[in-house]
N, C-alpha and C positions, 0 to 999 in steps of 0.2 A: 231754123235746127240746123246742126250740122252734126256728124259720127265721127269720131275720132278712134284711134287706137293705141294704146301702148301696153306691152306685157313684160311681166318679169320684172316688177320694182325691186323685190328681194328687199323690203323694209325690213330696219332693226332698229329703232328708236328705244327700243325695251328690251334688246337682246345685243348682247355683245358678239357679232356679226359683222363685221365691217367689211366692204363690198372692195375697197380698194386694194386690198390682197389679189385681188383677181385682173390690177392692172392700173395703169396711171388713169386710165379713162373712168374709172369709178371713182375718181376722186372728188369728193364733194356734189356728186352726183343728184343726192335730193335739191340744192340750191339749184344746180341746173335743171331740174326738171321742172321744178315749181316756176321757175324764172318764164321757160319756155311754154308751160301750159299755160301761164298768166296772159301772155301776149296775144294767142290766138283762139283759146274758148271762153265761148260765153256762155252764161246761167242755163240758157236753153239748148245747149248742144249736150252729146251724150260721147261718154267714153266706157270703150272696152276697156277692159284688163284681162287678158287671157291667162290665170296661173301664175302662181309663183309671187304674190302679193307681197308676203310678209314670212320673216325667217323663225317667229313665234312658235312655240310647241302647244300652245294653251291658247284657246279664244280670248282669254281675261286678259293673256299678256298684247293681244293686237290692240289696246287701246289707242295708243300712241300713236302708230302707224295708221288705223280710222281716223284720229284726229288731224293726221297731217295731209290725209287724202279728203276729209269731209271738207278742210278750208279750201279746198280748190273749188273752182269754178267747174258747172256741168253736172248733170246725173252722169254717175258711174254704175258699171254693169260687170260684176266680177266673177270671174269662174274659179275652178281649181285646177292647181298646177302641181307638180309630184314633190314639191317641197312646201306644200300648204297645209302641214301636220295641226295647224290648228284648226280647221275646217269642221266642220259639225255638221248635222241637220240645217236646212234652208230655216225650220222654225225656230231654231235654236238661235242662229247667228242673225235671224231678224229683230228675235228678243232682244240681242244685247245690242245692237245697234240704236236699238227704239229706246231702250233704257241708257245710253249716252249721249242721246238726241243727235245723232248721225242722222242726217235727214234727205241726203242725196245718194244714198247707195243700194244697190240692189243685187240678189246672187242670181247668178245661172246656173240651174242644177234640176237637170230633167225638165225645164220649164223654157220659156220664149218672151219675148218682149216686143212690143209694135209702138213704133214711134213714128207718126207721120206714115209714110207709105214705106217704111222700113220694116222689117222684122228681122230680132236678134236670136240666132238658134246657136247651138251646142254643147260640148263635154270637153273631159281633158285629152282624150287619145291615150297612146301609149305608144313606148319603142317599138321598134320592129326588130326582131331578132326569131329565130324558130323554137325557142325553148318554149315548154309545156305551160308555163306561168306566162309568158307571153302573149300567146295564143288564146289563153284563160282572161286575161285581162283586153283584148283588144274586143273578144267577141261580147264582154260585158258594156266596154263601151261604145260599141257601133250599135247596141241597143239602147243606151241612154243617146244616143245622137237621135237615133227614130224617136224615142221617148219624147224628145224636144220639139223634132217636127212635128209630131202629133199633137202636138200640146199647141205649137202656132196653127195648126190647121183649126184647130176648137177657138182658139182666138178671132182667128176671120169669121167661121163661121159663125159665133157669138156676136161680134162686130157687125155683121152684115145681116142679122136677124134683129139688130134695133132698129136696124135702117127700116127694115120688110120684114113685119113680123109674119114668119113662117111661109116666106115668098118662094114660090117655084126655083129661084135662081139661088136658093141652099141646096137644092138638090145637085145643081148643075157643077157644085165644088167637088172634084175631083179632086183626090190625094196627091195626085202627080202634077198636077196643074194649079196646086192652089197659090202658086206665088206670080201669076200672071200681072195682076196690078201692084204688086210689091216687089221691091230688091230685099232679097233674103242674104245677111251675113251669117256665116257659120265661123263661130270662133271656137277653135282649138289652142289645147296647150303644145301640146307634142306636135310634130310637124305631119302632115297627112301622108307625105310623100318626101323622099329623100333622093338626091342624086345617085346613091348607092341604090336605094331600089331601082331605079329608072334602068342604071347601067345591068342589072342583075337578073330585068324585067320581071320583078314583084309587084304584083296589083296591090290595090290601096282600097280596102274596103268602104275607108270614109269618102274617098273619092267617088267610089259608084253608087254611094248613098247620093250625095251632093246631085251628080247625076240624073239619077232617080226622079228627083224631084226638082230637077231643073235651076239649082243651088248655084249661083256662079261668080261669088265672093267665097272666099277664105282668108281668115287671118289668124294665124299661130305665133308661137314663141319658142322658148326653151332652148334656142339654140344661143349659144356664146363663143365669144374668142373664135378661135380655129372652127370652131363648129359651123360657122356661120357658111362656112365653104359646102357644107352639104345642104345649105338652104335650095331649095325651089321655089322660084318666082314668075310671075306673068299666068298666061295660059295653059290650064294644063287639063286636055279632056273638057273643055268648055267651062272649067274652072279658075277664076282668077286667083292666085295664090299672092300673099304677102306676107312676111317674116315682119313681125313688131316686137321681139326682144330690144328690151330699152336701150341696151348698150348698142344694137345694131342700127338702132332710130337716133344714137347718140342725143338720147335723154329728150327727145320732140316727139312727141304724139301726133300721128300722122292722119290727115285726113283719108276716109275712106267713101 
């Protein structure tokens, strides 16, 4: 099993919102993505899609977009982006995909997933500004990131408890060190840090949280076109950052 990622698909099979207005790179991108996807991804693989999946405004209008995604191999883990206005409660979305018989799609929202020795956590994040609303949104999103991490900790404890009923080992799982036997992948939609933030010595609470729990891999999207210049990739304070927005990857999912 391998784990891949690609974000910002901006699908619009049921919506009149063609992406090629943003440049020639987006022409027939759905076919490019499908071709690249099928070449490398196997049914047992996992693909993380960190936000901006569909332009649809209502959940019921995403059906054709989900049909496209469901037809591709692998298990898909979706999180919310700033343009996912169709996003509802996880329960509502799970009921929708079940009714539509979409069998390989999950939603990341205040929860986490374990696949072999990999744990996937995350949240949407937000843009960094000094506005009151931005501060409010960051406070909410960092709480959601912590919720996702705590959910993952409980998954690990539950998994271990099945192996050793009430073993003393369970008491030794400390929240800060729960990742020792796992690779933790944090999926954000917004970048946790940008070049402008670094130039202005602005701290990222998302990076601080990942450092706290020794999370070493973070993928993110949101940045397109000229905004790619703001991307920070590589190891920052012990966290390996990767931009995975679809146009940045040339619509080719990247192995994580």
